[in-house]
C-alpha positions, 0 to 999 in steps of 0.5 A: 408065440410070435404074432404074424401081421396077417396070413400071407406073412405066415405063408411067406415065413412057413410054406406050410404043408399042413393047414395052419390055424390062426388065432385073433386073440384081439377080436375074442377080447373085443367080443368079450368085452362087447358082450360084458358092457352091453347086455343087460345081464350076465354072460355065460360062454358056451365052452362048446363052441370052442374049448381052447385054453387060451381062449378061455383065458382070453374071455375071461380077461375080457370080463366073462366070469360065468361059463356053460360047461355041457360035460364034466370033461368042460368042467374040468377043464375051465377049472383047471384053466381059471381057477376057483374065481369063475361060476360053472353051469352045467347047463346039458339037461341030461347028465350022469350022477357021477358027473354031477357029483364031482361037478357039484363036491369037488368043483363047486359047481352049484348051477344045473339045468334039467328038462324032466322029472327024472333028471331032477332026481338025478340031481337030487341023488347025486348031490345028497351026501350021508342022508342030507340033501344039498340046500344050495341047488341053482336049477333051471328048467329048460323050456322047449321053444321054437328055432324057426328063426335060426339057421340051425334047429336046436328044438328037437333034442332038449326041452319040456313042452309047454304042457308039461312045464308048470308040473315040473317048475312046482316040482323043481322050486321044491328043491332048489334054492334058486330056481331058473327058466332056460330056453335056446332058440337055435344057433345063428338066430337071424332076427331078435323076434326069435327071443321074443317068441321064447320069453313069450313062452317062458311067460306062459309057463311061469303063469301057469306054475305060479312059482317064483322065479330067480333066473331068466337064461335066453341061451345062445343063439347070437349070431356071427356074419358069414356069407349070405348071413347078415343079421342085425346088430347085436344091440337090437337082440339086447334091447328086445331081449331086456325089454320083454324080460322086465314084462315077465311075472318074475322075482323083482331081482330076477337075474338075466342071463345068456350063453352066447357061443358062437357070437363070442368066438366065431371071430377068434379063429381062421385057417390057412389050408393048400390046394393040392389039386384042381379039377375044373371047379373042384379044389382039393384042399388039406382040410375038410369034413373031418377037420375044422370044415366039418359044418361046411361039409355036413350042414352046408355052412358058407365060410368067407374065402380068400387067396393067400398072397396072391392078387386079387383086386382086378381078378376075375373070380369063379365059384369053386367046391372043395374036397378035403384030404381024406379017402372018404367022398363024403369029404366035400364042401360044396360051397360055392366058394368065390375065389380067383378063376386062376386058382392052381395046385400050391395056392394057399386059401384063407378061410374066415370066421371058423372060431365057433365049431370049427377049430373045436371039431378037428379029428385025426381021422385017415392021419390028418387033422395036425398043423401049426397054430399061429397068432396073427394082428389083422382083423377077421374077415367079417366082424360085428364089433370093430364098428365099421359094419353098416347098421341096417337100423340106419335109413338113407331117407333123410328128410330135412326140416329146413 
């Protein structure tokens, strides 16, 4: 695949009728190396965020060796893409017995999460052969924690309540060769304190259960940068997690894990769309709610935008809403998306930071959803990793001692 310098070069070369996904392999590898080098524990990539085989290989090349898979399809994908030298962790708390059995016996997956006695029984049954129970299970009890400090809650669906956690931990300890506790603070956690709350709940569960814990998994939730969402540096999150981890009543050799999805892949993709029609401050574009802009439509996520190949330095700006290409009124993205006020049909727009849950969400509804994928070498619109972002920890109030 040829590599274009930027979105403008893609538009000049292709004049595309369909949306074009732009890959930035250098950005994804940089994110992987950052996490592997700076997080004080094991890094698992949450495959659901973006299951592109090319991305999986880039992250592996960047040092990621463990993968959080949520379905048997993801198990098969990672194994077929990366082979047997990576560790699969089946972290969906509700699985079918067939999926568990295939993951364990055919793909060598030993790590499973659960949040109920029923799921524990299911895992034990599925990994039993000829009447002999598996002796090498690595089981993680998922604890329900608050999502109040995150932009998207993940507190309702999974996780055992603290009042029931001790009994479940004790039961799992009897079946597991290796016992972990995991939780998820929600997506796009905007403060490290989200993890403090989660780890304090872990502390209470372990203290009541009085069992040996071999691993603590703080899950995902690590943020990226979007309009109106400027999180602290990731180093702040790592430092807080590390400090509170070492204060837990756990085994001296217990491991610390995390499961970043968004933070590893958000900067990997952007997308070029074309304006097909303008109606006042509404732009009809050729991708939308049933494509890579699912989050922009359904949860009001604001992605960075810019006009491609047009003069913007001195342009007057205006706020726009988008309509997608399907016949559905719900194919609508309110934004606001700031763009030059003279936008018109035929203009191209680059939508940034779509690597997480963007390209992965595209469907073929109404016959839309196809389009080329190209690689570009320029920088993503925002980045936590390239070193030019202002550090909010640094004060401007400098006191001279002389």
